[in-house]
Every structure is written in C-alpha cells, then in structure tokens.
N, C-alpha and C positions, 0 to 999 in steps of 0.2 A: 486641707491645710490653708490657712490664710496667707496671702502674700505679705511681704514685709514693707513697711514704710519707716523711714528714718527722718525724724524732725530735729533739725539743728537750730538752736538759738544762739545768735552771736551778738555780743554787746557792742556798744558804741566805741569802746577803747580799741577793739580789734578792727572795727569798720574803718576807723580813722588812721590805722597804721598800715600803710600800703604793703609792706613786706609780710606782715602777719595775714592780712586779708588775702593777698595773692596765694599764699600757701593754703589757707582755709578753703578758698574756692577751688583750688586744684584738688584737694582731698575730698571736698564735698562732691565734686563732679565725678570722682572715682567710686563713690558709694554705689553699691549695687541695689537694684530694686527702686521703688518709688521713694521720693524725698520731698521735703518741705523745708524752706529756710525762713526763720523768723528773726528779725533784726531790731536792734536798738538804734541809738543815734543821739543820745542826750548831749554829748559834748559838742556836736555840730550845731545842735539847736541853741545851746548856750552861747556859742561863738557868734552865730548869725544874729541872735537876739541882741547881743551887745553891739554889733555893727549897726543895727537898726535903732539903737538907743532904748531898747526894751530891757528892763532889769529882770534877771532870773532870780526868783525867790524859791529857796529850798527850806524844808523843815524836816529835820532828821533824815536827810538824804533824799527826800521826796519832793518833786517839783510842784509848786503852786501854778496852776494853769488858768490864768485869767483870759479875757477875750483876746488881748494882744498876743499873749504867749500861745494861745490855741492856734492863731493864724500862723505863727512861726513853726510850731511842731507839725502842723498839717503840711506846710510847704516843705519842711526839711525831711520829715519821716516818710510822708506819702509821696513826695516828689523827688527831691535831690538824692537822698540816700537810697531809697527804694529803686529808683530807675537806674542809678549807677550800678547797683548790684545785679539788676536784671540784665543790663547791657554786658556786664563782665561775664555773667553766666552764659549768655548767648555765645560769647567768644570761646567758651569751653565746650560748646556743642550741646548745652542744656537749653531746652525750649522752655524758658521761664516766663511767668506772668506776675506782675506786681499788683498786690492787693492791699487794701485796707479792710477793716471789718465791715465797712458799709458796702463794699463791692460784693455782689451776689448775696448780701445779707449774711455773710459768713460768721460775723461776730457781733452779737447784739448785747448791749450793756445798759446799765443805768448810771446816772450821775451819782457819785459818792456823796453821801450826806456829811455835814460837818461832824468831826470826831474830836473827842477829848484826848489830848496827848500831853505827855510831860516833855517840855522843851527847856533845856538848860536848868533842869530841876524845878521848873514851874509848870503847873497844870494849866493848859490853855485849850480853848476850843478852836480847832483849825478847819477852815473851809478850803479844800484843795481846788475848788473851782471846777473846771470842765475836765474832771478825771473820772474815768469809767471803771466800774466793776462788772466783769463779764457775767451775763445771765445765761447765754447759750451760744455754742459754736455749732455750725452746720457741717458735720463731717460728711454727710451724704453728698452735698454739693462739691465739697473739696475732692471727694473720691471720684466724682465725675471728671474733674480736671486731670487727676492723676491717671485715671484709666485711659485717657487720651494722650498720655505721654507728656503732660504739661506739669512743670514744677512751680508750685505757688511760692512767691516771696512775699511774706506778710509783714507789713509795717505795724508799729505799736499804736494803732488807732482803731477805735471801735465806733459804734453809733448807737443812738438811743431809740431809733424808730420814729422820732419826731423831728428829724432834720438836723440833729446836732452831732457833730463829730466829738469824740471824747478821747483824751490822752490816756493811754492804758499801759500798764506795766508789761514789758515784753516777755518777762519770765512767765507771767500769768497767761498771756496769750499763747505761749508755747505749750504750757500745761493744758489749757482748755482745748487747744487744737488737737493735742495728743489724745485727750480723753474722747473727743468727738470722733476720731478716726478708729478708736480701738474696737468698735463693733465690726469693722470692715477689714481691718488689717492687724497683723502682728506689729505693734508699734514700739519703736525704740526712740527715746527722747534724749538728745544730747545738749547739755548746756555747756558752751565753751566760752572761755575768757582768757585772760593773760596769765593765769596760774595753771600748774599741771594737775590740779585737783583740789579737793578740800584738804587743807593742811592742818596738822596738829600743832605746828609751830609756824606762825604767820610769816616769819622771816627766813624760813628754811624750806626751799622748794623740794627738798628730798623727803619731807615729812608727810607725804601724801597718805591719807587714810584710805585704804583700798576698798573697804566696804562699809556702808552705813545702812542700818535697818531702823525701823521705827523705834525699837527699844534702845538701841545704842545712840540714836540721835538725841533722845531725851536725856541720856546720861552726859553726852558731850556738850549739850547746852547747859545743863545744870552745873558742870564743873568748869565752864567758861572756855572750853576748847573751841567751840563753835559760837560765834557771836556776830553781831551787826547784820550787814546785808546778806550774809550767807544763810542766816536763819530762814527768812522768807523764801529764798531760792530752794532750800531743801524741803521746806513745807510744801511748796508747789510740786516738787518731785514726788513726795509721799502722797499728795493728793492725786497725782496722775496714776501712781501705782494702785491706789485703792479703787480706781475707776477702770482698771483693766489694761493699763499700759504695761507692756512686758518688762521693760528695763529703762532706767534712767542713769545717764553717765554725766559726771561733771569733770571737765578736762580742759587741757590746753587747746587753744584754737587750731594749732597745727598738729593735733593728735586725736582726730575724731574717728579713727578706724575701729574703736571699740576695744583696743588692747592696752589703753592707758587711762589714767585718771581714777576717780572715785566712782564706784558703782553703787547706786541706791537700789536696794531690793527689799522685799518683804522678809520678815523674820521667818527662819526655817527653810529658806530657799537656797 
C-alpha cells in the first residue's frame, strides 16, 4: 500500500491574514504522513510593486508579467512569502524547505504564447509576458525530500530551462505537483481559501456543495452556479483526478482536516 501525501495549496488572501495563516499552519502541521505546501502571494506582489512605482496590470483577473513585474514576483513569491512560511513551519516542528520550480528542476515550463481573449466585450490578443505553463513536474525528486522527512514549500514560480523564471498559477502548480507524486503516493490535494467550499449561492457560506464530479461540474457551469475563477480551480482538480490523484478537496483555510468543504471526485466513486 502506498504511503499518503497531502498537498495543500493556500492563496494570497490567507497568507496575508495572520489569524487565518496561523490556524492553517497549525492544522497543516497536524496532518499525518508526508505533506507539501504550495502558496500564492499576489496581493503582496501588488502592494510591493506599487511601493516601487511599478504598475500591476491585470486582464480578466490574470497578471501581466513584464520584466519589472517578474523581478517583483520573484522577490515576493520566492523570497519574502516563501521564507516567512518556511520559518513559521520550523516553529511548528516541521522541517521545511522553500523551493521554486527552478530548484532541483522540479517544475519545468514554457512561456505562454499570446492568446486571443474577450476583454470588456472586445476580442484582443493578450501577451501575458513571463507567465509559464507547466510542461513537467519531477515527483521523483520531490519524493526524495519527503522520504527524508523534509516538507517542500513551493512558490508559484517555474523556469523554462533557458535561464528564465516564469510566473505560474499556484493552483496549476499544486495540481501538477499532485500528479507527479501520484505514482509514488496516495495523493490528497487540498485547495484552501477564505470560503468553506464551493458555494451554490456566493453570498451564503452555508450553501457548500458537498461533492462535485466531472458530470455535475458541467451542469453547474452551464446553469451559472459555478463561474469565474472557480472554474479553472475545479478544472485543475479534475485534471489531477484524471492523472491518479486520489481526492481533491476545496475548503476553508482553517478546515483542512478532510472533514469539511467540497470534495471533487470521479463519477461513480
């Protein structure tokens, strides 16, 4: 029987709320078996960019990463946020190491090509700059760290093998990391944020949808129940399931014990 690994992805909104983050790290530290933490930090990047006089440009909620912004996100994600999380985990007795995708070549990506998008009702070609789409994650190398009792803390940065760091969506990094570890472990992926799960009514925190499957997801998108940024999050979850990940949970940052939130599973399970 495979040993279990739990991959927890935490967003920037939680990372920047000390009370939520403290509870998350407490619960994360209590998880049995091997574990990996993947983090965001977009709000910190926006704030520090502003302090440096660098404009943050967003299109449909996605960050344009030019050379100036790339320097900011590399400093913030790979430095400030990552090392603060590592230090706080050490205080919980977790032997953590902070990584970007370039470290140990764990996440190789390519720069995203310009894409045609509808923005404010107008079709435009958008160049997102130094944004990466993951080609491969190295689960074998990550498993080496895990087997030695080391907990990886992964920043949302990858590399292209040609010396360039790339800004990469943290949900995608969590999904690709989960996939890469599935040949070696029984993998559970947890996406945590400031809501108790996927909601059927956005303003009602009691309206958590308990289970979503590929077929019900299509229906929930079609009828408008699931929309916006939740769509790619669940798409990443379903992609992980199709590649051997045991279970995906979307839940509140302070409820990552597996008993709360929305469970994403295959039809018929």
